[in-house]
C-alpha positions as CSV (number, residue, x, y, z in Angstrom):
1,M,-49.6,21.1,-33.0
2,A,-47.1,23.7,-31.9
3,K,-43.7,22.8,-30.7
4,R,-43.1,23.9,-26.9
5,R,-39.5,25.2,-26.3
6,L,-37.8,24.6,-23.2
7,S,-36.6,27.5,-21.3
8,K,-32.9,27.9,-20.1
9,K,-33.9,27.2,-16.5
10,Q,-35.8,24.0,-17.6
11,L,-32.8,22.8,-19.6
12,T,-30.4,23.8,-17.1
13,Y,-32.3,21.7,-14.5
14,G,-32.5,19.0,-16.7
15,I,-28.8,18.7,-17.4
16,I,-28.0,19.1,-13.6
17,A,-30.6,16.2,-12.7
18,G,-29.1,14.0,-15.5
19,L,-25.5,14.5,-14.0
20,I,-26.6,13.4,-10.5
21,A,-28.2,10.4,-11.9
22,V,-24.9,9.2,-13.8
23,T,-23.0,10.1,-10.7
24,I,-25.2,8.2,-8.4
25,S,-25.3,5.3,-10.8
26,I,-21.3,5.2,-10.8
27,W,-21.1,5.4,-7.2
28,L,-23.6,2.6,-6.4
29,F,-21.8,0.4,-9.0
30,A,-18.4,1.1,-7.5
31,F,-19.4,0.1,-3.9
32,F,-22.0,-2.6,-4.6
33,G,-21.4,-3.8,-8.2
34,P,-19.8,-7.2,-8.8
35,S,-16.4,-7.8,-7.1
36,P,-13.5,-9.5,-9.4
37,Q,-13.4,-13.2,-9.1
38,T,-9.7,-14.2,-9.0
39,A,-9.3,-17.2,-7.1
40,A,-8.4,-20.5,-9.0
41,P,-10.1,-23.8,-7.9
42,A,-8.4,-26.0,-6.0
43,A,-7.5,-28.2,-8.4
44,E,-6.2,-25.9,-10.9
45,E,-3.5,-23.5,-10.7
46,S,-2.8,-19.9,-11.8
47,S,1.0,-18.9,-12.1
48,E,0.7,-15.4,-12.8
49,E,3.8,-13.6,-11.9
50,A,3.2,-10.3,-11.0
51,A,5.2,-7.5,-9.8
52,E,3.9,-6.2,-6.4
53,A,5.2,-3.2,-4.3
54,P,8.4,-1.3,-5.2
55,A,11.6,-3.1,-5.5
56,E,12.7,-4.0,-2.2
57,E,16.4,-5.3,-1.3
58,S,16.7,-9.0,-1.0
59,Q,18.8,-9.8,2.3
60,P,19.7,-12.9,4.0
61,L,17.1,-13.9,6.1
62,D,18.6,-13.8,10.1
63,D,16.0,-13.8,12.3
64,V,13.3,-16.0,11.2
65,P,11.0,-17.7,13.7
66,A,12.6,-21.2,14.5
67,E,11.0,-24.1,12.8
68,E,8.4,-26.0,15.3
69,P,8.9,-29.7,15.8
70,A,6.6,-31.6,13.5
71,A,3.3,-32.1,15.2
72,T,1.7,-35.3,15.3
73,I,-1.1,-35.3,12.8
74,D,-3.2,-38.2,11.9
75,P,-2.4,-38.7,8.0
76,S,-6.1,-39.5,7.3
77,T,-7.2,-35.9,8.0
78,V,-4.8,-34.3,5.6
79,S,-5.0,-33.6,2.1
80,R,-2.5,-32.2,-0.2
81,I,-2.3,-29.6,-3.0
82,E,0.5,-29.4,-5.6
83,V,2.1,-26.1,-6.6
84,E,3.9,-26.9,-9.6
85,P,5.5,-23.8,-10.4
86,L,7.2,-23.7,-6.9
87,E,7.6,-27.5,-7.0
88,L,5.9,-27.8,-3.7
89,S,3.3,-30.3,-2.1
90,V,1.2,-28.2,0.4
91,A,-0.5,-30.1,3.3
92,Y,-3.8,-28.8,4.9
93,V,-6.1,-30.4,7.4
94,R,-9.4,-31.6,5.6
95,G,-12.4,-29.9,6.6
96,V,-12.3,-26.5,4.7
97,P,-14.2,-25.7,1.8
98,G,-12.9,-25.4,-1.7
99,F,-10.1,-22.6,-2.5
100,G,-7.6,-21.5,-5.1
101,F,-4.1,-20.2,-5.2
102,S,-2.0,-18.2,-7.5
103,V,1.8,-18.1,-7.7
104,E,3.0,-14.4,-7.5
105,R,6.6,-12.9,-7.7
106,T,7.4,-9.5,-6.1
107,A,9.2,-6.7,-7.8
108,S,12.3,-7.8,-6.0
109,G,12.0,-11.4,-7.6
110,T,10.8,-13.2,-4.3
111,R,8.1,-15.7,-5.2
112,Y,5.1,-16.7,-3.3
113,V,2.0,-18.6,-3.5
114,E,-1.3,-16.9,-2.2
115,F,-4.2,-19.2,-1.1
116,S,-7.8,-17.8,-1.0
117,S,-11.4,-18.3,-1.2
118,E,-14.4,-16.5,-2.7
119,A,-16.2,-17.2,0.5
120,L,-13.8,-14.9,2.5
121,I,-13.8,-11.7,0.3
122,G,-15.2,-9.0,2.4
123,T,-16.6,-5.5,1.9
124,K,-14.5,-3.8,4.4
125,C,-11.1,-3.4,2.3
126,T,-10.8,-2.1,-1.2
127,D,-9.8,-5.2,-3.6
128,D,-10.3,-7.6,-0.9
129,E,-9.6,-11.0,-2.7
130,G,-10.0,-13.4,0.2
131,V,-6.6,-14.5,0.9
132,F,-5.9,-16.4,4.2
133,A,-2.4,-17.8,3.7
134,S,0.8,-17.4,1.7
135,I,3.9,-19.5,1.5
136,I,7.1,-17.3,0.9
137,V,10.0,-18.8,-1.1
138,N,13.5,-17.8,0.6
139,P,11.7,-14.8,2.9
140,T,14.0,-11.9,3.3
141,N,14.3,-10.0,6.8
142,Q,11.6,-7.6,5.5
143,D,9.3,-10.6,5.5
144,T,10.0,-11.9,8.6
145,P,7.6,-9.7,10.6
146,T,4.7,-11.5,8.7
147,L,5.9,-15.2,9.1
148,S,4.1,-17.5,11.3
149,E,6.4,-20.4,10.8
150,T,9.3,-21.6,8.7
151,K,10.6,-24.7,7.3
152,K,13.7,-25.5,5.6
153,L,13.8,-28.4,2.7
154,D,17.0,-28.7,1.0
155,D,18.8,-25.3,0.9
156,T,15.4,-23.5,0.5
157,T,13.4,-21.9,3.4
158,Y,9.9,-21.5,3.2
159,G,7.5,-19.4,5.5
160,L,3.9,-19.4,6.3
161,S,2.4,-15.9,6.6
162,L,-1.2,-15.6,7.8
163,P,-2.6,-12.3,7.2
164,D,-5.1,-10.6,9.8
165,D,-9.2,-11.2,9.6
166,T,-9.7,-7.5,9.4
167,C,-10.8,-7.7,5.8
168,T,-12.7,-11.1,5.8
169,A,-16.4,-11.3,5.6
170,D,-16.6,-14.6,7.9
171,E,-13.9,-14.5,10.7
172,A,-14.8,-18.2,11.8
173,L,-14.4,-19.5,8.4
174,F,-11.1,-17.4,7.9
175,A,-9.8,-19.0,11.4
176,G,-10.7,-22.4,9.9
177,Y,-8.7,-22.2,6.8
178,Q,-5.7,-20.7,8.5
179,N,-5.7,-23.2,11.4
180,A,-6.0,-26.1,8.4
181,F,-2.7,-24.6,6.9
182,R,-1.1,-23.9,9.9
183,D,-1.6,-27.2,11.6
184,A,-0.1,-29.2,8.6
185,F,2.7,-26.7,7.4
186,S,5.3,-29.0,9.3
187,L,4.3,-31.7,6.5
188,L,5.5,-29.4,3.8
189,E,7.2,-31.2,0.9
190,R,9.0,-30.8,-2.3
191,L,7.5,-32.4,-5.4
192,N,9.3,-35.6,-6.9
193,T,10.6,-33.8,-10.2
194,D,12.6,-37.0,-11.0
195,T,9.3,-38.8,-12.1
196,V,8.1,-38.1,-15.4
């Protein structure tokens, strides 16, 4: 049998078709591929201390929303999760599915905990992690616009930040998580660090 040689035209078309196929594969994987799973189960904690955003100046907090008087919440409807790196016991109203949290730190040193659920990860925003609430330790004036409520324990102020639902895949579930944390935020407590 004689070998058949490809013409330059056939070789060029073959290379172009291969490049198009690779480009389409990469594009499909980037937009429809698996999303990273970063949320830790509610019973465990992830105490990553990541630097985010450029360095901010820490300023004393002046115009923080006033603390709401403690609402009357039936204790049988409340559960707690311990955030040991921040020495906090965070209350939330029962009835929401499982969620995770991670403790973070900004470049300026402000510590906060983010609560998230994989069920809330949407496709509208790049790198959406399903975050539905954050508690900021000693929020600065720059944090004030994002706070829904604050609570002072000892000499430390804690601010509850509830993001918008623009990225979520399930707005009703997102609202349920936020309500569960907002309604019980007044029950935020320090962990008892005296016991061993």
